[in-house]
N, C-alpha and C positions, 0 to 999 in steps of 0.2 A: 651369709651375713644376714643378721636379723636385727631389728630394732623395735622398740615399743614406745608408744606415746602414752602419756598420762591421760587420764580422763579429762582433765581441764584442757589439755592441748587439743584433744579430739573435739571437744565442745567448741573451742575457739576456732578451729579450722572449719567446722560445720557452719558456725555463725558467719565467718568470712565468706564462705562459698555461697551461703544463702543470701547475704547482702549483695554479693557480686551478681548473682542471678536476678535479684529484684532490680538492681541498677540497670542491668542489660535489658530486662523486660520493659522497664519504665522509659528508657531512652528509645527503645524500638517503638513503643506506642506513641511517644512524642513525635518521632520522625514520621510515623504513619499518619498521625493526626495533621501534621503540617502539610504532608503531601496531599491530603484530601481537601484541605481548605486553601491551598496555594492557588492564586489566580492563574488562569490559562496564559501561558507566555506565547507571544506571537512567534511565528516561524521567522527565524533570522535569515536574511538573504546573504549567506556567505558564498564564497566563490564556488564551493562544491555544489551549491543549490541552484546555480544559474548557468545556463548555456548561452553563449553569445553567437548570434548569426547576423546576416546582413539586414534582416528586418527588426532586430532588437533583441532584448533579453527574453529567454525562455526559462521559466521557473520549473524545477523538478517537483517541488512541494510548496504549497501555499497555505495560508490561513484557512481559506475556504476553497475546496477543490472544485474543479469544473464538474458540471453535472449534465447528463443527458436529459432532455425535456421529459418530465414525468418521472425521473429517477431511475434507479437500477432495474426495477421490474419492467419499466417501459423499454429500457435498453435491451433486456433479454427478449422481450416480445418483438421488438424491431428486428433483432438478429434472427430470431426464429422464423419470422415472416419473410425476410429478404435474402437470407443466406441460402444459396443453392449448392448442393453437393456436386462437385465437378464429375463429369462422366468418367474421365481417366482415373480419378481417385476411386470411384465406385467399382470400376472394372478390376482394378489392382488391389482392392481391399485396403486402401490407404486410410488410416485413422490417426488421430493425434491432435495436438494443440499447435496452433499458429499464434505466435506472439507478435502483435502489431504495436508499433509506437507511432504517435502522431501528436500534433500540436493543436490545442484549442486556442484560437486567436482571441483577441480582446473583444471582437464582435460575435464570438461564438462559432465561427466557421472552422471547419477542420482543414488542416494543411500538413505538409511534410509527412505524409503517410509512408511508413517503411516497415519492412518485415525484419524483426530481430532474429527470430528463429522460425523456420518454416518446415513443412513436410512435403512440399512439392506436389506434382500431379494436378496442378490447377488450384489447389487449396489456398496457396499464398495469394495468388491473383484475385481469387474470389473474396478473401478477407479484405484486401485492399479496396476492391470495388465497393463492398458494402460499407466500409468505414467512410470512404470518400462521398458516398451517396447519403450519408446520415444527415438529418436535419440539424439546424443550428443548436449548439449546446449553450447552457448557461456558463459563461466563462469563469475561470478561477479568479479569486479575489485575494489581494495582498494590500494591507493598509487601507481597506475599504475602496480599493480601485481595481478595475478589471485588468488582468495581466495575461500574457501568453503562458500557457501551461503545457508541459509535456505530459502525455497520458499514455500508459501502456495497457493493452488489453489482450488477454489470452482468449482465443476463439477455438472452441473444441469442435472438431470434425469427428463424428462417430456414426457408424452405420447402424441403423435400427435393428437389423436382423443379426447382429453379432453379439 
């Protein structure tokens, strides 16, 4: 089965397709422009964003996240200086990431330190020790007020000669 279109019909279809493409491109650029200039919306404290415990609410995400004194580079420096590779892990060639979760309190102290995923052989305990010993953090902020914030940190244990 075959059919043919007149030259006028083909021109009409091309014009319609061209207009549709221009419309789609212009709508897309308007949406992109709106996204670029839209004001930053604050983090909304929905039920899924807050954990409740005996000491009060703990936020999973906030407008301004908790920060180690001196920033991320200072945190890496602190971890490198204070983290000790456990002898049992060294003897057994244990390497990997330990995921630690903890709460930065309103006053910047660290509490509720727990292992989410560990690798054993003393690495989990060492990660907890170093996090508990960390200096006061700058607390997370929500609506310009300090809040308790849950923080999760992966700590990498890697042997240098491997």
